[in-house]
Structures are given as structure tokens and as C-alpha cells.
C-alpha positions in Angstrom: -46.2 10.0 -16.9 -45.2 8.9 -20.4 -45.3 5.2 -21.3 -41.6 5.3 -22.2 -40.8 6.5 -18.6 -42.9 3.8 -17.1 -41.1 1.1 -19.2 -37.7 2.5 -18.2 -38.6 2.3 -14.5 -39.5 -1.4 -14.8 -36.2 -2.1 -16.6 -33.9 -0.1 -14.3 -34.9 -0.4 -10.7 -34.5 2.9 -8.8 -33.2 1.2 -5.6 -35.3 2.2 -2.7 -32.6 2.9 -0.1 -30.6 6.0 0.6 -27.1 4.4 0.2 -27.7 3.2 -3.3 -29.2 6.4 -4.5 -26.4 8.4 -2.9 -23.9 6.2 -4.8 -25.7 7.1 -8.1 -25.8 10.8 -7.2 -22.0 10.8 -6.6 -21.4 8.6 -9.7 -23.3 10.8 -12.1 -21.0 13.7 -11.2 -18.0 11.7 -12.6 -19.4 11.4 -16.2 -20.2 13.8 -19.0 -23.7 13.5 -20.4 -22.4 14.6 -23.8 -19.8 11.9 -24.2 -19.8 8.3 -25.5 -18.4 5.6 -23.3 -17.0 2.1 -23.5 -17.8 0.1 -20.3 -15.5 -2.8 -19.3 -17.5 -5.6 -17.7 -16.1 -8.7 -15.9 -19.1 -10.3 -14.1 -17.9 -9.5 -10.6 -20.0 -7.3 -8.3 -18.1 -4.2 -9.0 -18.5 -4.4 -12.8 -22.2 -5.4 -12.5 -22.8 -2.4 -10.2 -21.0 -0.3 -12.8 -23.3 -1.7 -15.5 -26.4 -0.7 -13.5 -25.1 2.8 -12.7 -24.1 3.5 -16.3 -27.4 2.2 -17.6 -29.3 4.4 -15.2 -27.1 7.4 -16.3 -27.8 6.5 -19.9 -31.5 6.4 -19.4 -31.4 9.7 -17.6 -29.2 11.7 -20.0 -29.8 9.7 -23.3 -26.1 9.3 -24.2 -24.5 6.2 -25.7 -22.7 3.4 -23.8 -21.0 0.4 -25.4 -20.5 -2.7 -23.1 -17.8 -5.3 -23.5 -16.7 -8.4 -21.6 -13.4 -10.1 -22.4 -13.2 -13.9 -22.5 -9.5 -14.5 -21.8 -10.0 -18.3 -22.2 -7.6 -18.9 -19.3 -10.1 -21.3 -17.6 -12.4 -23.9 -19.2 -15.5 -22.3 -17.8 -14.7 -18.7 -18.9 -16.7 -18.7 -22.1 -19.8 -20.1 -20.2 -19.4 -17.4 -17.6 -19.1 -14.6 -20.2 -22.3 -15.8 -21.8 -24.0 -15.8 -18.3 -22.9 -12.2 -17.8 -24.4 -11.2 -21.2 -27.7 -12.8 -20.2 -27.6 -11.1 -16.8 -27.2 -7.7 -18.5 -30.1 -8.4 -20.9 -32.4 -8.1 -17.8 -31.8 -4.4 -17.7 -31.7 -4.0 -21.5 -27.9 -3.8 -21.8 -26.4 -5.4 -24.9 -22.9 -6.6 -24.1 -20.4 -7.9 -26.7 -17.9 -10.7 -25.8 -14.3 -10.0 -26.9 -12.1 -13.1 -27.1 -8.4 -13.4 -26.4 -7.2 -15.6 -29.3 -3.7 -17.1 -29.2 -1.2 -18.9 -26.9 -1.8 -18.3 -23.2 1.1 -17.5 -20.8 2.2 -19.8 -18.0 3.7 -17.0 -15.8 2.8 -13.4 -15.1 -0.7 -14.4 -16.1 -2.8 -11.6 -14.5 -0.6 -8.8 -15.8 -0.6 -10.2 -19.4 -4.3 -10.8 -19.2 -4.9 -7.2 -18.1 -2.7 -6.0 -21.0 -4.7 -8.1 -23.5 -8.0 -6.9 -22.0 -7.0 -3.2 -22.5 -5.7 -3.9 -26.0 -9.0 -5.5 -27.1 -11.0 -2.6 -25.5 -8.8 0.0 -27.2 -9.4 -1.6 -30.6 -13.2 -1.4 -30.1 -12.8 2.3 -29.0 -10.9 3.0 -32.2 -13.5 1.2 -34.3 -16.4 3.1 -32.7 -14.6 6.4 -32.3 -14.9 6.3 -28.5 -12.6 8.4 -26.3 -13.6 7.0 -22.9 -13.3 3.6 -21.2 -15.2 3.3 -17.9 -13.6 0.8 -15.4 -15.1 -0.7 -12.3 -12.1 -0.3 -10.0 -13.0 0.7 -6.5 -11.3 1.8 -3.3 -10.2 -1.8 -2.3 -8.5 -2.2 -5.7 -6.7 1.1 -5.2 -5.4 0.0 -1.8 -4.3 -3.4 -3.1 -2.5 -1.7 -6.0 -0.6 0.6 -3.6 0.7 -2.4 -1.6 1.6 -4.4 -4.7 3.6 -1.4 -6.0 5.2 -0.9 -2.6 6.5 -4.5 -2.6 8.1 -3.8 -6.1 9.9 -0.7 -4.9 7.9 1.5 -7.1 8.4 5.3 -7.2 5.8 7.9 -6.4 4.1 7.7 -9.8 3.6 3.9 -9.5 2.3 4.1 -5.9 -0.5 6.5 -7.0 -1.1 5.0 -10.4 -4.8 4.2 -9.7 -6.2 7.6 -10.2 -9.8 8.6 -11.0 -8.7 9.5 -14.6 -5.7 8.6 -16.7 -5.0 8.6 -20.4 -3.4 6.4 -23.0 -3.5 6.5 -26.8 -5.7 9.6 -26.5 -8.3 7.5 -24.7 -9.5 8.5 -21.2 -9.5 5.6 -18.6 -12.2 6.6 -16.0 -12.7 5.0 -12.6 -15.9 6.7 -11.2 -16.2 4.0 -8.5 -12.6 4.6 -7.1 -14.0 6.2 -3.9 -16.5 3.5 -3.1 -16.0 0.4 -1.0 -16.5 -3.0 -2.5 -19.3 -3.9 0.0 -21.3 -1.0 -1.4 -21.1 -2.4 -4.9 -21.9 -5.9 -3.8 -25.1 -4.5 -2.3 -26.1 -3.0 -5.6 -25.2 -6.1 -7.6 -27.3 -8.4 -5.3 -30.3 -6.0 -5.4 -30.3 -5.6 -9.2 -29.0 -8.9 -10.5 -29.6 -11.2 -7.5 -25.9 -12.2 -7.5 -22.7 -12.1 -9.5 -20.1 -14.4 -11.0 -17.5 -15.8 -8.6 -14.1 -16.0 -10.2 -12.1 -18.8 -8.4 -8.8 -17.0 -9.2 -10.0 -14.4 -6.6 -9.1 -16.9 -3.9 -6.0 -18.4 -5.5 -2.9 -17.4 -3.5 -0.5 -18.2 -6.4 -1.5 -14.7 -7.6 0.2 -11.8 -5.8 -2.9 -9.6 -5.8 -4.7 -12.3 -3.7 -1.9 -12.6 -1.2 -1.9 -8.8 -0.8 -5.7 -8.8 -0.4 -5.4 -11.4 2.4 -2.5 -9.4 4.0 -4.7 -6.3 4.1 -7.5 -8.3 5.8 -4.9 -9.4 8.4 -3.7 -5.9 8.9 -7.3 -4.9 9.7 -7.2 -7.2 12.6 -4.2 -5.3 13.9 -6.0 -2.0 13.6 -5.1 -1.0 10.1 -6.7 2.4 9.5 -7.9 2.7 5.9 -8.9 6.3 6.4 -5.3 7.2 7.2 -4.1 5.3 4.1 -6.6 7.3 2.1 -5.1 10.5 3.5 -1.6 9.3 2.7 -2.6 8.4 -0.9 -4.2 11.8 -1.4 -1.0 13.6 -0.2 1.1 11.4 -2.5 -1.2 12.2 -5.4 -0.7 15.9 -4.8 3.0 15.5 -4.9 2.8 13.4 -8.0 0.8 16.0 -9.8 3.5 18.6 -9.0 6.2 16.4 -10.5 4.1 15.8 -13.6 3.7 19.5 -14.1 7.5 20.0 -14.0 8.1 17.0 -16.2 5.8 18.3 -18.8 7.5 21.7 -18.5 10.8 20.1 -19.1 9.5 18.4 -22.3 8.1 21.7 -23.5 11.2 23.8 -22.7 14.0 21.4 -23.6 12.9 19.1 -26.4 11.8 19.5 -30.0 9.6 17.1 -32.1 9.9 16.1 -35.7 6.4 14.7 -36.3 7.1 13.6 -39.8 9.9 11.3 -38.7 8.3 10.5 -35.3 11.3 11.5 -33.3 12.2 13.9 -30.5 15.5 15.7 -29.8 16.4 16.3 -26.1 18.9 19.1 -25.6 21.5 19.5 -22.9 19.2 21.4 -20.5 16.8 18.5 -20.6 19.3 16.5 -18.5 20.1 19.4 -16.0 16.8 18.8 -14.1 16.3 16.7 -10.9 16.6 13.0 -11.6 12.9 12.2 -11.1 11.9 15.0 -13.5 14.3 13.5 -16.2 13.0 10.0 -15.6 9.4 11.0 -15.9 10.0 13.2 -19.0 11.8 10.4 -20.8 9.2 7.8 -19.8 6.3 10.0 -21.1 8.2 10.7 -24.4 8.9 6.9 -24.9 5.2 6.2 -24.6 4.4 8.9 -27.1 7.1 7.7 -29.6 6.6 3.9 -29.3 2.8 4.0 -29.0 3.1 1.3 -26.3 0.5 1.0 -23.5 3.1 0.3 -20.8 6.6 1.8 -20.4 9.6 -0.2 -19.4 10.4 -0.5 -15.7 12.0 2.6 -14.2 15.2 0.9 -13.3 15.8 -0.1 -16.9 15.3 3.5 -18.1 17.6 4.7 -15.4 20.3 2.2 -16.5 20.0 3.3 -20.1 20.2 7.0 -19.2 23.3 6.3 -17.1 24.9 4.6 -20.0 24.2 7.5 -22.3 25.5 10.0 -19.8 28.8 8.2 -19.0 29.9 7.4 -22.5 30.6 9.8 -25.3 30.9 7.4 -28.2 28.1 5.0 -27.2 26.3 3.0 -29.8 22.5 3.4 -30.4 20.5 1.9 -27.5 17.1 0.4 -27.8 14.4 0.1 -25.1 10.6 -0.1 -25.0 10.2 0.2 -28.8 12.5 3.2 -29.0 16.0 3.9 -30.3 18.2 6.3 -28.3 21.0 8.0 -30.3 23.5 10.3 -28.7 24.7 13.3 -30.8 27.2 15.5 -28.9 25.3 16.6 -25.8 21.8 15.9 -27.2 19.8 12.6 -27.4 17.5 11.7 -30.2 14.6 9.3 -29.5 12.9 7.6 -32.4 10.6 4.6 -32.9 12.2 1.2 -33.3 11.2 -0.4 -36.6 10.1 -4.0 -35.9 
């Protein structure tokens, strides 16, 4: 055996149990050995397991991974914890860069805004390094929690199945190769490789909705909550969602025209003769394309705007989500709002 291979084995432990190696075999099917990846790290067991699996993939296929951890500076100890994670990753020869959220911190909607800032910082690094893929450590438990959170908000089908294995924003792929694994499996890997992980105290703070939902799911388990049936339900909903996406994209292709120089799109009369859900999805997708925003406005706000445009003939220009809506006869023009 070559010296280089011996060295790599010392750095990246090939865990000597069937479950860990089975996870890697399934994991490596989710990535392309010819691609470059950005890996989002947090310090929890899921992201540390992700770091191990991507490093093992990188050593096997010789492709490039960039590792980043975001220091949100929402807690006094966050900077120290980020530095601890960087040192942990050095043990398996991973160089991880700390990205800092600079600026005034929110007093409400904290987790949602922190998540937005995290993705914004990661996207900037992707643009700088010409990376088209961000790998995230979301797992099956995250997906289940997200379903219940969206359910309490009255989300539509698209929102309920938003945690897919792959999504795209700003021409960057967001990949969740661990989405079909349980958190306990990832904790096992993290303990074996790193002898532990960072405990974020906010993961037990019930002032955050996600934590309350997590605790609710644990209570439902005591009542016989069947996660396999939930998994079947989510897969069925996903299939339905993909069908609606197909017809939404068809509506855009058939019934709209782009002016790329002026960054605007014209929607003709037939665009609005589709089922309501198709119209809503089509407009939402176009708004993201025009505004270049990461998140669209809530569905009920878009519905309200469309109702206004439909009911009034001489309506003034409407603005929403970084876009201007202008009604001209039976067509609507969507353009980018100048800030």
C-alpha cells in the first residue's frame, strides 16, 4: 500500500461497524465526484457527521470541498464554540473557515433571520469560489419537524414538503444527502470520530417554536406516533407537489414572455386561466427570478395582491417581495423594484 493511503487511513477512520459503513455507502450515491461543494457546518452531531462523510468522500474521489461555520454572535459563547469546531475538524485534516454575522441582531423571529443570514453568507462564498453546490446536514428528524411547523402555519402543499433532498436558489443547488437518516445514526458517527459535539443551549429553549414542535413529536411517540407512516405521507405529498411544479413551469413557458434586458416578464390572459394553485406557484417562481430574493413573500400576501389586480381595472402599480406589478389591459407586467 502506498504511504499516502496509509496516512489517509490514520486521518479518516474507516469506522469498523456495518451501520456506519452502510451510511457512507448510501451517502456517496448522493454526491457527484466531479463537482465542487460548500459544506455548511454548525458543530452539532449532524454537521460533524456530515464533515466526516464528505471528508471520506473527498479522500476517495479526490474532489474539492470547502467548509464553513457561521458565527451568528447571538450568544456570548458562540465565537468560542466556532473556534472549538474548527479545531475539532483539524483532527481529520479539514480546514474550516468561520463566517461572521456582523450587524444589529434581532429580538424576535431570531431563528428564521439567523437562518437567512447563514445562507446569505454561504451564497457569497459560493459566488466567490465559483461553487454551485451547498451541502447541508439536515436529517429525517429535521424534515419531520419542518412538516409540523409548516402545518401549524397553514402552509400549502409546497411548504409542507419544502425539505427535499435537493432544491435550488440563485443557481446554487442545496443538497441534503442525510435527509433519510435518523439523528441517532449521526450522533453515533460524531461520537466515534470526534468523541463528542457542541451542545447548543437553544436546542432546549422552548421560546423557539422548533423546540416546542420537537418536544411535541416526542410526546406523540408515547401515543404510538408512527414515523414510517409519516414518511409515506410525505413521499405521497412530494409526488403531488412535483406534478404541480411541472404544470406551473408549463404555465410560465406557455403564457409569459421575458424581456431579459429590462429584467421583466409579461403574463398574458391565459396565464390566469389556470387552476389557482398553478397561478400562485407560477407567480411565486417568477417573483424569485425577478427580485433575486432568497425567500418569496407568504402565499396569502401574493393571493391578496392577485385578487386586487383581478378585481380592479384601473389599479395603481402594486409592489411586493421586491417586485412591481403593473396591469395593462388583461396582461400583467412584473419588474424588479428599484431600491
